[in-house]
C-alpha positions in Angstrom: -172.5 261.1 -267.9 -175.5 259.1 -266.6 -174.3 258.9 -263.0 -176.6 260.7 -260.5 -175.2 263.7 -258.6 -174.6 262.2 -255.2 -175.1 265.5 -253.5 -178.7 265.2 -254.6 -179.2 261.8 -253.0 -180.0 260.6 -249.5 -180.9 257.4 -247.6 -184.5 256.7 -246.8 -186.3 253.7 -245.3 -188.6 251.9 -247.7 -191.5 250.1 -246.0 -193.4 247.4 -247.8 -196.8 247.1 -246.0 -198.1 243.5 -246.0 -201.2 241.8 -244.7 -200.7 241.3 -241.0 -201.4 238.2 -238.9 -204.6 239.6 -237.4 -207.1 240.4 -240.1 -210.2 239.2 -238.2 -211.6 242.6 -237.3 -215.3 243.2 -238.1 -216.2 246.0 -240.6 -216.6 248.6 -237.8 -213.2 247.9 -236.3 -211.6 247.7 -239.7 -213.0 251.1 -240.6 -211.7 252.6 -237.4 -208.3 251.1 -237.9 -208.3 252.5 -241.5 -209.2 256.0 -240.2 -206.4 255.9 -237.6 -204.0 254.6 -240.3 -204.8 257.5 -242.6 -204.7 260.0 -239.8 -201.2 258.7 -238.9 -200.1 259.0 -242.5 -201.2 262.6 -242.6 -199.4 263.4 -239.3 -196.2 261.8 -240.4 -196.4 263.6 -243.7 -197.0 267.0 -242.0 -193.9 266.3 -239.8 -191.8 265.7 -242.9 -191.0 262.1 -241.9 -193.2 260.3 -244.5 -192.4 261.5 -248.1 -194.4 258.9 -250.0 -197.3 256.5 -249.2 -199.9 254.6 -251.1 -201.9 251.4 -251.4 -201.6 248.7 -254.0 -204.9 248.3 -255.9 -204.8 244.6 -256.4 -205.5 242.0 -253.7 -202.0 240.6 -253.4 -199.9 240.2 -250.3 -198.5 243.7 -250.5 -200.9 246.2 -249.2 -199.0 249.5 -249.6 -195.7 251.3 -249.3 -194.2 254.1 -247.3 -190.9 255.9 -247.8 -189.7 257.4 -244.6 -187.1 260.2 -244.4 -185.4 259.3 -241.2 -181.8 258.5 -240.2 -182.0 255.2 -238.5 -184.0 251.9 -238.7 -184.8 252.5 -235.0 -186.5 255.8 -235.8 -188.4 254.1 -238.7 -189.6 251.3 -236.4 -190.7 253.8 -233.8 -192.8 255.7 -236.4 -194.3 252.5 -237.7 -195.4 251.6 -234.2 -197.5 254.7 -234.1 -199.8 253.2 -236.9 -202.9 251.6 -235.3 -203.3 249.2 -238.2 -199.8 247.9 -237.6 -200.1 247.8 -233.8 -203.4 245.9 -234.2 -201.8 243.3 -236.5 -204.0 244.2 -239.5 -200.8 245.3 -241.3 -197.3 244.1 -241.0 -194.2 245.4 -242.8 -190.8 244.8 -244.2 -188.3 247.6 -243.7 -185.3 248.3 -246.0 -182.8 251.1 -246.3 -183.3 252.7 -249.7 -181.2 255.3 -251.6 -183.0 257.9 -253.7 -183.2 261.5 -254.7 -183.5 264.2 -252.0 -186.1 265.8 -254.3 -188.7 263.5 -252.7 -188.4 265.8 -249.7 -189.3 268.8 -251.9 -192.1 267.0 -253.7 -193.8 265.9 -250.4 -194.0 269.4 -249.0 
């Protein structure tokens, strides 16, 4: 049987980070936003809310992804608003409910 064990699955929120509408920051401001972005990623990971994150290595419109282990889109949006690169408009995002293994929670710890 190739069906997944549903007791081992859960809903997450998949976030596709895209280039935002405001990418005119100078190199110093960009570096500061990136430091804040990475610090926020580490905080959300320590809190068990962010189970996967990473940038894309090409120069396409998709800049990176997050997978958030939260229960509602409102909670996901609230967490995304804590990212300085998003609040500054350097990054934007698409948010989608996503279903996957609950083992992501174990792997991220």
